[in-house]
C-alpha positions in Angstrom: 42.3 1.8 44.1 39.5 2.5 46.5 36.2 4.2 45.1 34.4 6.5 47.1 31.0 7.2 46.0 29.1 10.4 46.3 25.2 10.5 45.6 24.5 13.0 42.8 21.3 14.9 41.1 21.6 16.5 38.0 20.5 19.2 36.7 21.3 20.3 33.0 21.5 18.1 29.7 24.6 16.6 28.2 24.8 16.3 24.3 24.6 12.5 23.2 27.5 10.8 22.5 27.8 8.7 19.3 28.2 5.2 20.7 25.3 2.7 20.6 24.1 0.7 23.4 25.9 -2.6 23.6 24.2 -5.4 22.2 23.7 -8.9 23.9 25.8 -12.2 22.8 24.5 -14.4 20.1 27.4 -16.6 20.9 27.1 -17.0 24.5 27.6 -20.7 25.7 24.9 -22.4 27.5 25.1 -24.4 30.9 21.5 -25.2 31.0 18.2 -23.3 31.2 17.0 -20.6 33.9 13.7 -21.7 34.0 13.8 -23.3 37.6 13.9 -20.9 40.2 17.6 -19.9 41.0 19.3 -17.5 43.5 22.2 -15.6 42.9 24.5 -14.2 45.6 26.0 -10.6 44.5 28.7 -9.6 46.7 28.7 -5.0 46.4 30.2 -2.6 48.2 27.6 -0.9 50.7 28.2 2.9 51.6 25.9 5.8 52.5 25.3 6.0 48.8 25.0 2.5 47.7 22.9 1.3 50.6 21.1 -2.1 50.4 17.9 -0.1 49.6 19.4 1.3 46.2 20.7 -2.0 45.5 17.4 -3.8 46.0 15.9 -0.9 43.7 18.8 -1.3 40.9 17.8 -4.8 40.4 14.3 -5.0 40.6 13.5 -4.7 37.2 15.7 -7.8 36.4 13.8 -9.7 38.9 10.4 -8.8 37.4 11.9 -9.7 33.9 13.4 -12.6 35.4 11.1 -14.0 38.1 12.5 -17.4 38.4 16.0 -15.5 39.5 16.2 -14.5 42.9 19.1 -11.8 43.4 20.7 -11.6 46.6 22.7 -8.6 47.8 25.8 -9.4 50.1 27.7 -6.9 52.3 31.3 -7.0 52.7 32.2 -9.0 55.9 35.1 -6.7 56.4 36.1 -2.9 55.3 35.3 -3.4 51.4 34.8 -6.1 48.7 38.6 -6.3 47.9 39.6 -7.4 51.4 36.2 -9.3 51.7 37.0 -11.8 48.5 40.3 -13.4 49.7 38.1 -14.5 52.9 35.4 -15.7 51.0 37.8 -17.6 48.7 39.4 -19.2 51.7 36.3 -20.4 53.3 34.7 -21.8 50.1 31.7 -19.8 50.6 32.0 -17.8 47.2 29.0 -15.5 45.2 28.4 -16.3 42.0 28.9 -12.3 40.9 31.2 -10.0 42.3 31.1 -6.0 41.9 33.5 -3.1 42.4 37.2 -5.1 42.3 39.3 -5.6 39.2 40.6 -8.9 37.7 44.0 -9.5 38.4 46.6 -12.2 37.3 46.4 -13.5 41.0 42.1 -13.5 40.8 41.9 -15.0 37.3 41.8 -18.6 38.1 38.8 -18.1 40.2 37.0 -16.1 37.9 34.7 -17.3 34.8 36.1 -16.6 31.3 33.5 -13.8 29.5 35.3 -13.6 26.3 32.4 -15.5 24.5 30.0 -12.7 25.2 29.9 -10.0 22.9 28.4 -7.5 25.2 31.3 -7.9 27.7 33.9 -7.0 24.5 31.5 -4.1 23.9 31.8 -2.7 27.5 33.7 0.4 28.3 37.7 -0.5 28.6 36.9 -3.8 27.9 40.3 -5.0 26.1 42.5 -2.7 28.9 41.2 -5.2 31.4 41.9 -8.6 29.4 44.5 -10.8 31.0 46.4 -13.1 28.4 43.7 -12.0 26.1 40.7 -13.2 27.9 37.9 -11.0 29.1 37.0 -11.5 32.6 34.9 -8.4 33.3 32.2 -5.9 32.2 31.8 -2.3 33.5 29.2 0.2 33.4 31.3 3.2 32.6 34.4 5.0 32.8 36.2 7.0 36.0 38.9 9.7 34.9 41.8 10.1 37.4 44.6 12.3 36.4 42.4 15.6 36.4 42.7 18.9 38.6 39.5 20.5 40.0 39.8 24.5 40.5 38.4 27.1 41.8 37.4 29.7 38.9 37.5 32.8 41.2 41.0 31.7 42.7 42.3 31.5 38.9 40.6 34.7 38.2 42.0 37.0 41.3 45.7 35.2 40.3 45.4 36.5 36.7 45.4 33.1 34.9 43.0 33.1 32.1 43.6 29.5 30.5 44.0 26.4 32.3 47.5 25.1 32.1 48.4 22.1 29.7 52.2 22.1 30.5 53.9 21.1 33.5 55.9 24.3 32.9 52.4 26.2 33.0 51.4 24.6 35.9 54.3 25.7 38.2 53.7 29.3 37.0 50.1 29.2 37.9 51.3 27.9 41.6 53.3 30.8 42.3 50.4 33.0 40.5 48.3 31.6 43.2 50.6 31.8 46.3 51.0 35.6 45.3 47.4 36.1 45.0 46.8 34.8 48.6 45.6 31.5 47.6 46.9 28.1 49.1 47.6 26.4 45.6 47.0 22.8 46.3 44.5 21.0 48.4 45.9 17.5 49.6 45.6 15.7 53.0 47.3 12.6 54.6 44.8 9.7 54.4 44.4 7.0 51.3 44.3 9.7 48.8 47.9 11.9 49.5 49.8 10.3 46.8 47.2 11.6 43.9 49.0 14.8 43.7 52.2 13.6 42.9 50.8 10.7 41.0 48.0 12.3 39.1 50.4 15.3 38.0 53.3 12.7 37.1 51.2 9.9 35.2 50.6 11.9 31.9 54.0 12.4 31.0 55.7 9.1 32.8 53.1 6.7 31.0 53.3 9.1 27.5 57.0 9.0 27.5 57.0 5.1 28.8 54.2 3.5 27.3 55.3 0.3 28.7 55.9 1.6 31.9 54.4 -1.1 34.0 56.2 -3.9 31.7 59.2 -2.1 31.8 59.2 -1.4 35.7 58.4 -5.2 36.4 61.4 -6.2 34.2 63.6 -3.6 36.1 64.8 -1.7 32.7 63.2 1.5 34.3 63.4 2.6 37.7 60.8 4.5 39.7 63.6 7.5 40.7 64.2 8.0 36.5 60.4 8.1 36.0 58.7 9.5 38.5 61.8 11.3 39.8 61.1 14.9 38.6 57.3 14.6 39.7 58.7 13.8 43.0 61.2 16.7 43.4 58.7 19.1 42.2 56.4 17.8 44.9 58.5 18.2 47.5 59.2 21.6 46.2 55.8 22.7 46.8 55.8 21.7 50.2 59.0 23.8 50.8 57.1 26.8 49.2 54.1 26.4 51.2 51.9 25.7 47.9 50.1 22.9 50.0 48.3 23.4 53.4 50.4 23.9 56.2 48.1 21.2 58.3 47.7 19.0 55.3 49.7 16.3 57.3 46.7 16.2 59.6 43.9 16.6 57.0 41.7 13.5 56.7 40.0 13.0 53.4 36.3 14.5 54.4 38.4 17.4 55.9 40.3 18.2 52.7 37.3 17.9 50.5 35.2 20.5 52.9 38.5 23.0 52.7 38.4 22.7 48.8 34.8 23.2 48.5 34.5 26.4 51.3 36.9 28.1 49.0 40.1 27.8 51.3 42.1 26.4 48.5 42.6 26.5 44.6 43.3 23.3 43.1 42.4 19.5 44.1 43.8 16.9 42.3 40.9 14.2 42.5 39.3 11.5 40.6 35.8 12.6 38.8 33.7 11.2 41.9 34.5 14.3 43.5 32.0 16.2 41.0 29.4 14.6 43.1 30.2 16.0 46.3 30.5 19.4 44.2 27.1 19.1 43.2 25.8 18.5 46.7 27.1 21.3 48.0 25.1 24.2 48.8 27.6 27.1 49.3 30.4 25.6 46.8 32.4 28.1 44.8 32.4 27.8 40.7 34.3 24.9 40.0 35.9 24.0 36.9 38.5 20.8 36.2 41.0 20.5 34.0 43.3 17.2 32.4 46.4 17.3 34.5 49.4 18.5 32.5 52.3 16.9 31.0 55.8 18.2 30.3 55.2 18.6 26.2 51.2 19.3 27.0 48.3 17.5 27.0 47.5 17.4 23.4 47.6 13.4 22.9 49.0 13.1 26.4 47.7 10.0 28.3 45.2 10.4 30.8 44.4 8.0 34.0 41.0 6.1 33.7 39.6 3.3 35.4 36.7 1.3 34.8 33.6 2.3 37.0 31.7 -0.9 38.9 33.1 -3.4 37.3 31.3 -7.0 37.6 33.0 -10.5 37.8 31.5 -13.9 37.7 33.1 -16.6 39.6 33.8 -19.6 38.0 32.6 -21.8 40.9 29.2 -20.3 40.1 26.5 -23.2 39.4 24.3 -20.6 37.7 26.5 -19.1 34.8 23.2 -18.7 32.4 21.2 -16.8 35.3 24.4 -14.7 36.6 25.6 -13.7 32.8 21.9 -12.1 32.1 22.8 -10.3 35.3 25.8 -8.6 34.4 24.4 -7.8 30.9 21.5 -6.1 32.6 23.7 -4.3 34.8 26.2 -3.1 31.7 23.7 -2.4 29.0 20.0 -2.1 30.3 19.9 1.8 30.0 18.2 2.9 32.7 20.4 0.4 34.9 23.5 2.0 33.6 22.7 5.4 33.7 21.4 4.9 37.6 24.6 3.9 38.4 26.5 6.5 36.1 24.9 9.1 38.1 25.4 8.2 41.5 29.1 8.0 41.2 29.2 10.9 38.5 30.9 8.5 35.8 30.7 8.4 32.4 30.3 6.3 29.2 29.6 7.1 25.5 26.3 6.5 24.1 24.6 7.2 27.6 23.6 10.8 28.3 22.1 12.1 31.7 21.5 15.8 32.8 24.6 17.1 35.0 25.7 20.6 35.9 28.6 22.5 34.0 31.4 20.7 35.8 30.1 17.5 34.7 29.7 19.0 31.1 33.7 19.9 31.7 34.4 15.9 32.7 32.5 15.0 30.0 34.4 16.8 27.5 37.7 15.6 28.8 36.6 12.1 28.2 35.1 12.9 24.6 38.2 14.6 23.9 40.5 11.8 24.7 40.9 8.8 22.2 40.5 5.2 23.9 44.1 4.3 23.5 45.5 7.2 25.4 43.3 5.8 28.7 45.9 4.5 31.0 45.8 3.0 34.6 46.9 4.5 37.7 48.3 3.5 40.8 48.5 -0.6 41.2 46.8 -0.7 37.2 44.5 -3.4 36.0 44.7 -5.9 33.2 48.0 -7.0 32.3 49.4 -3.2 33.0 49.9 -4.0 37.0 52.6 -3.1 39.3 53.5 -5.2 42.1 50.4 -5.7 44.9 51.1 -2.2 47.5 52.6 -0.1 45.2 49.8 2.7 45.8 50.1 2.2 48.9 54.1 2.7 49.5 53.7 5.8 47.0 51.0 7.1 49.6 53.9 6.6 52.6 56.2 8.5 50.7 54.1 11.3 49.8 53.2 11.5 53.5 56.7 11.3 54.3 57.0 14.6 52.3 54.6 16.4 53.9 56.2 15.9 57.7 59.5 17.1 56.3 61.1 14.3 54.4 63.2 14.8 51.5 62.5 14.0 47.6 65.9 11.9 47.5 64.8 9.8 50.2 61.4 9.2 48.6 63.1 8.0 45.4 65.4 5.6 47.2 62.3 3.9 49.3 60.4 4.0 46.0 63.5 2.3 44.3 64.0 -0.2 47.0 60.3 -1.4 47.6 60.6 -2.1 43.3 63.5 -4.1 43.6 62.4 -6.2 46.1 58.8 -6.5 45.3 59.3 -6.8 41.5 
């Protein structure tokens, strides 16, 4: 999914985790020295927080340590990196390094195989992103996704003393919040509409069906028999007024603002929201919990994506220099911390100062075994849905907001999978 970074400054210290910083490879192949002056082009997302200046400052220590390597930051020529890459490939004007997108089976032939580099294998979620056993990306950290932010005052007013861990408890809490005068769930009609049913379905669906992506692609499973109960519940929440009546016309920034202003009780959203919470001056006290599962959250799957992945294009004429840059960006402590903090992402072994909400996110990450992290939406590595799955999920979630039925949504999703697998 598209990432929406938020700037963040931090105030209170996290406990250090146990993993050591990744080391560099002693077995990396060589394609020639980097003594001669070379220019690397790196395509990155430019945002209000990840500005050209921010990127220049991030790579300045690398260029100082490697005076023969000049890194030219390249902005997308379309909306973002993901939509720019196909155009650059078609034109033959390909950068050396690409930031922010994940390797796919379709893109893999254009990518450099990084399997010989030890630091790549030590990067977060590295094995989960392999394709045919090959490593194509190294990332900076992890981004939690199947989580729910909540207004602590709303829970207190509704008499909720413990965050829900089961789906039954969650639905009970929705009723308590509504009875206490709160709008239980914040959502809207932008790219993120699907996150409410998706984030509240994935922990159960992928725990009960660990091979869900493969089984969906083979036709062994259908969407309605796996996500059907969740979409039924979502439609019921809309009907009962658990979701704002104006959600169908609410854009992402406005939905976030409504939650931050205390107008709703819960907000299913990725961990990047914590950066917005930190910047808000009058936000209520906000907490976070792992999205519940039917059988409870203990050992349930948790959605998590790689934060700030880096790919090296096979067409590069400067493999050594490109790999030096990627190694710096994904293992240098200062560089990693700078990138983690700007998006409120996390990585074991790298501590930085954060507020109480950030500490709660870190606790979810620390409590989850690596094998229990799973993809969401279109997936990653070999666990992928056909292109456009999340967009279709979003379309059907929006249809329910304006009065569509759960049965129609399930039928549409089943038909979409049948025609796209």
